N, C-alpha and C positions, 0 to 999 in steps of 0.2 A: 749191585746195590745202591739206593740213594741213599750219597752221604747227607747226612743229618748234622745242620749248622746248629751250634753252642746258642741258648739261650742268652742275650745281652743281661749286663749288670743289674740294669734298671728293672729286670723280672726273675730274677732269680729267686731261686725258692728252697728253705730248709727242707723242706720234703721233698724226696727222691721220687717225684712222679713221671720219670723218664719209662715208656713203657708200660702205662697203663691201662691203655686204652689199646693194646696190641693184641693179636689175635695168638693165643697160646697153641703151643706145636701140639698135636695131638699124638699120642703113644705109636699109633700105628701110621702115622705120616710120614711120608717119604720128605727125603733133601735131597733133591738132586745138585750137579755142579756142573760148572762150564754151559757147553752147548746146550745139552737136554733141558738144563735149569733156563735158559734163554726162551727155548721153545713151547714148553710147558707153561710157563709166566706170558708170553705173548696169546698162546692159545686162552689164557685164561681173562687176561686183559680185551682180546678182541670180541670173547662169549660175553662179558658185561656191556663192553660197548652196543653189542649186538642188539640186547635190550634196550638199551636206552635211547636208540636210533629207530628202532620197531615202534616203540611206545609214543615215541614222540612224532610219527612219521615222518622222520629223514628219507631222502628218497633220490637217488641217480636217475636223471633223465625221466623222472614221472613215475618211478616206480619202487616200490618198498617191498626188500623181500631179497631171497636169493635164489640164482638161476644155477638148476642143473637140468640137463638135459631129460627130458623125457617126464620128470616130477614135476606136478603142478605146484610149485612153492614160489609160484614168481606172478604178482606177487603174492606177499604173506597173508594168508587166511587163518582165522583164529586157532581152529584145532590142529594145523601144520602148524604152526606158530609155538603151541603148546607140546607136541610131538618133539619139535626141535629143542624146545626148553627143556624137558627133560633127558632127551639123548645127550646134549651138550653138557649136561650136569653129571651124566652117568659116565661118560668119558671123562670129562675132568675128576673126578670122585675115584674112577679106576686108576689113572694115572697118577695121584697121589696120596691113596689110601691102601694100605694092603689088608691084607683079610686075616692077618694074624700081629702079633707083637713081633718085632725084629730081634733076630739074634743077635748073641756078642760074637759067635764064633765064625770065622769065613766060611761062605756058603761055596760047597761044590760047585765049580760047573759043570753044563752038560749033564746034570742029574736026571736019572729015568723020568721023574716025574716030570722036568722043562721038555723031554723030549716028547712025552705024552702030549703037553699044552703045544708043543710044536706041533703033530700031527692034528690036533684039535682046531690049528687055523685052515687048515683045509677047508672043511667043513662049513665053517663059519664063512672065510671068504667064497665059498661055492653058494652058500643061501644069499649072501649079498648079490653078487653076478645073476644069482636066477633073479631076486627081485626086481632089481635094475630091467632084465628081461620082461617079466612082468609088465613093468612102467612102459616099456617101449613096445610092447604088444598091445596095450589099452591104450597107448596114443597114435597106434595106426589103425585102430578100430575095431579091435578084436572087442565081442559082448563079454565082459566077464560076469560069472555069477556063480552060485554056489550048490548048481544042481550038475551042470556038464562035467561028466564024468573024466573025461580030457583035463582039465581044469583044475576038477578037485586033486586028480594023483600027481599034476605037477606039483601041486600046492602042500602036498603030504609030503612026497618023497624026494622034490627035489629043494623045497624052503623049510619046511616046517620041520621035519625030523632031523635033515643037518642042522638046523639052528638050535633046535632044543639040546641035540645031543653036544654040539660043543659049547652050549649055557651051563649045562650040567659038568662037562669035563672040567672047564673054566673054574666054577665055583669049587669042586671038590678038590683039584688039583690046588687050588690058594688055601684052602684049608690044610692039607697036610703038608704043604712047601714051605720051609722057615724062609721067610722072605731076607733081603738086604736094603739097609735105610735110603741105600744112595743107585739103587737099581730096580726098573722098571721090569715085573715079574711076567715069562712068555705066558704065564694062565690070565693074567690083567689084561694082557694084550689080546688073546681071545674076546675075553668080553665086551674089550669096548670095539672091537668089530661085530660082534653079536649085539650090544647097542645100535651102531650102525643100522646092522640088518633089521632090524625090528621098525627103526624107525623110516628107511627108504621104504618097507611093504606097505606098515599103514599110511604115510603122506601118497603113496600111490592107490591106494584103494578106496582110502576117504575123501579122494580128490575125484571120484567118481560117485554115481548114484548109490554105490555100493553101503555110502554112511546111512542111508535109509533102511537097510537090509539088516541091520545089528538085532541079533537076538529071534530072526527068523530063520527058515528053511533056506532062505535065497541067498543068505550070510554066507561068502566064500568061507572054506575051512580055514583057510593061510589067517584070518583074521583073529580064531582062538588060538591058531599054532605061533602067532606071534605075540599075542597077550600072553600066552603060557609063559614064553620066554622073556618077554618083559618084565612080568611080574617077580619072575625069580631073581631078575637082575634088580630090580627096585629094591626088593626085602634083602638080598645082598647087601648094597649098598650103604642101605638104611641099616642094616645089623654092622658093618665099618664104622659110620660116624655117630649113630645114636644108641648103640647097644642093643641087649635084646628084649627089650620090654616092649616096645610098638610091634616086633617081629612074634613074638609068643601071641599079642593081642589079634592080629592079624590074619597067623595061621588059625588061632580058634574062629576068625569068623569064616577063612576060608574053608574050613571042614567043615563049620556050619552049614554051608551051603549044600552039601553033598549027604550029610547025614540028618537037617531040620525033618524030613521028612519021617522019621523015624520018631523024634523028640515028640512027648506030649502036652498038652495045656496050650500054654501062648506061644511055644517055644518051635511048634510044629510049623514045619515050612513046606512050600509046596516042591514037588520033584522038580529039578533042574538039571537037565544035560551039563555034562562041562563044556559042550562044542556052544550051545547056549547062554551060560554065565560066561563065558572066557571072548566070546565076540562083542561081548553088551561091555566087559569090564574097562576097557580101555578106549572108552569115550568120555562121553559129559555126564554121563550115569556114573561113571566111576573114578578113575584116574587122571581122566581130562578136564572132572569136573570142577567143583567150584573152589576146592584146595590148591590144585592147579594152575586155575585161574588167578588165583590171588598168589600164590607165589611167581608167577611169571609176569607179573602185573606190578601190584602195589611192593610185594615183599622184596624184590627183588633190585626195585628201585631205591627203595628205603635204606634197603643194603649198600648200595651204591654211593647213598648220602652218609650215611655211617662211616663207608671207606674213606669219602674227602674228608670227613672233620677227623678221622685218626691219622689222614696223610698231612693235614694242615694242623697237627698237636693241638685242637679244640679241646679233644677228650682229654687233655692233661690240665688244659687251662682250667676246665670245669672242675675238676677234682681238687685242683689249687684254689679254687674259689671259693668253694665249699670249705677249705680247712680255713681261708681267710675269715670267711664270715662266722663260722660256727665251732671252729677251733678251742677258743679260750671258754667254751660252757663247759661245766663239769662232766668228766666222762665225753669231753671233745672231738677224740677219733670218732666214738661211736654215731655224733649227730652228724659227722662229716659221712661217714658211709651211708645213711640214711639220704642227705642231700645227692652224694654222687652217684651212689649206685641207683637211686631210683630214676635219676637224669639220663645217665648211661642205659640203663635197663630199658627203659623207654625206646632207645633207640635201635640197641643192636638185637632185640629179640629174645632173647635166652636165659632163663634166670641162672641156668649152673655156668652157664660160659663167662657172666659178667660177674656171679662169684669172683672166679678162676683171676679176672681180668682187673678190677678194683680192688677184690679181698687180699690179692696179694701184697697193698700197700697197707688198707683200715685194719686188718686183723691183726699184724704186730704190732702195731700203732695202738688199737683198743687193749691189746696185752700189757704194754710197756705203760699204761695209766693204771692199770691195776683189775681190768674187767677178767674173767676166767675165762680158759680158751673157750668152753662150751659156749660161755654166754659171746664174747667176740665173734665167733661162728656163725651162733646162732642170730645176732645183729646182723651179719652181713649177707646171710640168706635172704631173710625176711625183707630188707631191703632191696635187693637184685630182685625180689619176686614180686614186690609192687609197685619196680618197674614197669611189668606187664599190665598193670591197668594204671598208668599214669597219662593219661590225653596227652598230645595230640594224636602222638602214634603208637602206642599203647602195644607196643612190642610186636605191631602188625595184627595181634586179634581183631582191632577195629577194620582192618579192611576185608578180613574174613568175614565178620558179623555183617557188614556192610552187603557183601556178596551174598550172602546166606540169606537176609532178611529183608533184600530190598530198601531198608534203611538207609535214608543219606548219611554218608560218612558222617559230615558235619553233627547232625543229629546225635550220633551216636558219641563224639567226642566232647559235645555239650553235655550229655548225659552222665558222661565218666568224671565230670568234674568234681562233685559233692563225694562219690564214693572213693576218689583217688586223696582227696583230704584227710578225708574218716580215718582212710587205713595210715597216711603218715603221719598224720596227727596222733592215731594211736601209739602207732611204732615210738613216734620221738617221746612221747609221756612214759613209756614203758621203758625206755632206755635212761630218758632223766629221771625217775624214781629208782631206777638201780643204783646210778651214781650214786642218788643222794645216800641210798640206805648205806653204802661202801665207802662214804666222805669222800669220793673221789675230786679230783681237782679239775681244771683244762689245762690245754697246753700252754707252755710259756711264750711270750712275746718272741723269742728268740729261735722257737721252735718252729714259728709258723714262718709262709708268705706274709707280707706286707697288705694290708686290705686297698692301701690307696694307690698301690702296682696295679691290683687286681681289677681296681677300679677302671684305671686308664687304659683298659684293654677290655673293657665293658663289651666293644663292640665284637667281641666274639661270639655274643650271644646271637648278632642280625640273622645268622643262617635259621635258627629256630623260629627268631622271631618273623622273619620273613616265609616261612613255610606255614605258621599259623595264621597270619595277615593273608595271603594269599590264599588259604583253604574260605576264610569269611568272605573273602570277595569273590567268592562265588567259581575261584579258578578249577579244573579238575585237579582230582589228586594227584595224578601223572606230571601235570603241569606245574602244580606247586611243588612237588616233591623234586622237579628239576629245576627250578628255580632257585630253591634250598641249596641243592648242590651248586650250581654255581656259584652262589653266595659266599659256599665254604671256601672255593678256590681263590674268591676275589679278596674276601676279606685279610686271607692267609698271605696276601702281598703286605699290609701291614705289620705285619710280626716278623721274628728273626727265619720263619720256616713258608718263605715263598713257593707257592706252585708253579713249577715250572711244566713241561713238558713229560721230563720224567718223574715228576711228582706226581702229573695226572695219570700218566702209563701205570705207575705203581699202585695209584687207588683204584684202577678200574682191575687191575691185575687182583688186589689184594679182595675185593670187592668179587670177582668169579671165582677166589679160593673158599672166601665166607659162605657164600651161595649154596653150596653142594649138600651140607647140611640139612639145612631148611627145604630144598628142594625135595631131596630124598624122600624127608622126613612128610612134608604135603604129600608126592605121589602116594606113600606107602598107607595114607591116611583116607588119600583117597581110593584108596583097595576097599579099605573098610567101608566106608560111605557107599560104594557099590555094593557090596555084600547088603548092606542094610537096607538099600533103596530097590534092588533087587528080587531079595524074601521079600520083603513087607515087616519085617521082624521090628521095626521100629513103631509104626503104628500099632501093631500087637503089644509091643510095650507100652504104648501110651494108653491104651484099654485097661491094662493093667495100675497102670497109674491114678486113670479114672475110678476103679473101682475101690483103690485104696482112700482116695478124697471122697467116696460119699462116706465114708466112715469117719475120718477125722482129716481134712485140709492141711494141718499142718505136718502129719505123719506122711501125707504124700508129699510134701517140702522135705520133709528130713530122708525120706528114701530117695528122691531126686538129687540131693545133695552126695548121699553116699554115693551114688552110683556115679556121679560126675567126678566126684573125686577117686575112686575107683577106676575109672577109665582113663584118668588121667596119669595113675601113678608111672612113673619111670618112664616119663612122654615128655618131649619137648612141648613148650604151651600151644603152638599153633595146632599141632596133631591131636591135642589132648581138647582142645574146644571145640574142633571140627568133628572128634567122634563125637562126645558129648552133645554138641547141637542138632546131629542126625537122632540119637538115641534117646534122648533125656527133652529136649527144647519142646518138641512138637506135643508131646503128653501135658507140659505145662500150658502151652497156647491153649488146648482142649479145655482146661480146666477153667479157662475165661481169663488167663493171667494174659496181659497185652505183651505184644512179641518182644519189644523191647525189654520190658520187665525179665519175661524169662529166659532172652537169650545173657542177659547180663547174670542172671542167678546161675544159669549152668557154667559160663565165662567166669567167675570171680571163683569159682570152685575148681575150675578144671587151673586155674591158674596157681589157688595155694595148695595143691595136690603136691608143688615142689619143695613144698616143708612140711607137707604131712604124713606122720610115720605111719609105716614102715619104711615106706619106700618114697624117700624124700631127695631127690638130685639136689636140690639148690642146698641143701643142708649139708648131705653126703661132701659136695663139692669144696664146702667152706671148712667143715670136720678136718679134711686134707692139709686145709693149709694152717690151720689152727693146731693143729695135733690131738685135739679133743676125740672122744668116743663120737663115733658117726651117730648111734640111735640117740643117745644122749643130747647130742647138737639137735636132731629134728625134733627131739620133746622140746627142746628149748625154743627154738624159731616157730613150733607150734603156738606155744605159749605166747610170744612176743606177737604174734603175726593173730591174736586171736577174735579181733575187731572183723578182720575179712570172714570169718566163719557166723558172724551175727548180722553184720550189716546186710549181707545178702537177703536176709528172712524178713528185714525192713522193707525191703524195696516192694514186696507182695502188700504189706499194708499201708505203707506211705509213699506214693510215687512222687511224692515231689521230691525225693533225694535222689530221683532221675530229670530232674528239671521238667515235671510235667505240673503244672500247678500254674496258680498266680505267683506274681513275684513276693508277695509277702507269703504265700504259702511254703514256696523254694527256700527264702530267708529263713523265716521263723523254723523250718524243718532241718535245714543245713546247722543253723546255729544252736538248736538242741540237741542234734545228734552230737556235735564237737563235743558238749558240754557232758553228756552220754559218754564218749569215748574215753574222757578223760575220768570220768569216775570209775568205768569199765578198767582202763590202766591202774587206777587206785588201789580198787578191788584187787588184782589179779596180784600185783607188785607188793601190796600191803603195804602202803603209802600215804596216810593221807594227812592235811593240814600240819604239815612238816613233822608228821611221827609217823613210828613204825604203829601199824593197826594188829590190833588182836583176831583173831578167829571170826567174831561175831561183825565188829565194823567191817571186814573185808567182805564176809558176803552179804549185810546189808548193800554194800557199796555197787556190788554186782545187779544188787534187785534195784537198786535205784536207777543205776546206767539202763537197765534194759526198759525199763519208763520211759526215761529221758528218748533215748533212740527210736522208740516206739511210734513219737512223732505226734499224739493225739493232744488236743488242750488239754484233756484233763489229766492226762499220762504227763504231760509236760510238769503242771501244776503238781502232783505224784511225787515225782521227780526232784522238783526245786525244793519243795518244802522237805523230804528226806532229806536232802543233800546236806543243806543248813542245819536240820536237828543232827545229822550224823558230825557236822563239825564243830558245833557245842558239844558232846554227846565224847567227843574224842579228846576235848580238852580236861576232861576231868577223869576218863581212864585211860590216855594214850600216854605214852613214855617217853619223853623227849631224847633225840638221839645222845645228844652230847650226854645228858645225864645216865645214858645204859653204857656210852664208852666209857664215860670215868668211874 
């Protein structure tokens, strides 16, 4: 472990932010000791460093890649890089995450199930050796194809069946055998070897002309068999690190492949054999497609960046800065939550994870100043979710959008500015009005870090500033992210937490561990994307959306919203958007909506699925900390984040909200939309002109707000006139809070 120096007296804070940006320990995450801990930590660090090296083109002797005899991975080619990327994450994941929760009772050694797993090691190892033999034969000039009976039999009986049998046994034994937190189970060792067997074979085959044979009779059956085992491994790892929601959806899509021909209407799909489907699903049409392309480049790069920020304690500074800046305002901790969670959520890319990290500090403080547990949890959930739409990083969503649409990343980041401002302004006002209704105070001076002390260390924002500046100076995302990562290490030398070799190693180790979930989720989402592209269901869904639009275009948008939220429920943001972008966005584009607007539409609703009842991961995580009812918390967070459910519809009617227009149009749209969300927050919270508003005023405020958000000149005039009228009207029928309390 790296020793952590104590902060000097000049920056001491009454708020205990220590550990606020540390990764929480999963309920099924192993904790090793001694040599095992060191070896796994080294593997995690090398795994992350490997990505940094390949992405930046670092080389030894003019080559970039790995040398393994007979395997064409030297230099590193794109598909091979993605295969190694997934295989490494699976290996690290099976090392660290067990198949089920840990038992408090000591487990029997040499359990019969352990013996079964040890026996399964034999076919797993045999499959790996066979795959290496195939590589040697191909390197020796053997013409490999899917028609030669000898090759087909060798792939089935000496590779595929042993591999799938070992994989299945490893998964089943893992489910049945109670694990120990500090010990690697034999079943997981089997799965690690199987992951290696899949990678060795696919690298061998895709390194030949066989890449062009996927989906044809010339494709070796080993491709399909390796993909079956790989799909099982990916889904099992996703279940361990992200829960069942994504697995259920992926399972439904996989079943659809083979029953689609029997379904009626637009769900009817062509007859696809298992061999043809699986020979394609582990290619760039599926698992190795856009989601893995992004996770193996931009996402893991910014995970490394986030790990460096954590190792240098910049995350703690962000939270302290937010307390110093906003803690004195009424309901101070809630406003701190908005700033801190938005900033941290932008970087770490997961709503629920950010709730656990920053919410452990902000939620108790919100309860302390008078917020109900339900409201405290809801504020944190809404703020953490908003981090996913905060440029420039947008929780990795911007990178996936750029990969899918081909729109430059900088254009996406610029387009996200006004929507993000609208969301956080709305959440801020919702929190402020709630505090006003309850007569809350801010935090006292002695409860907060001193702003002048925080201002002296404002240079800790330099990594973020360098990232933004480099992107808009024309540097690639990878180069900009690398510079920002280096800057995080450099600025740490001006703090008590100087990053040396040990700290840098720890940061890479942390990045490797943090990457497991997102890589597994992206690979699993790739399975769904593969089904959509190979069955054509996305195109048929687009035709349904078009037919609805012929009747009512607004109804079509509402239908698209519901599908995006439904697909995103229970899923991490990146996976939710990737699936929605494949199913919903093409239909919106066919309606004539610009690609950027269409993808922002589905992206927003995929993000807010984290706070949408009945399955709201961020809200449930917050409820676990606040002690409130999970469903009540999800309803409250839905209410606080209400603007996120309205603003996307405005993209369609007013593209200036996405920076599409003249400066005057963009400025007017932004200002009037901010006034609109202010009025919307007033109406929802029932607080207007320093008074409680009755039901009539609240309803009128919401209507007036929609006129302001719409963005047309006439609608803006109607909205402003209505707001002024309601202000004077409230003076006559409103009731002052002080009189009410008296």
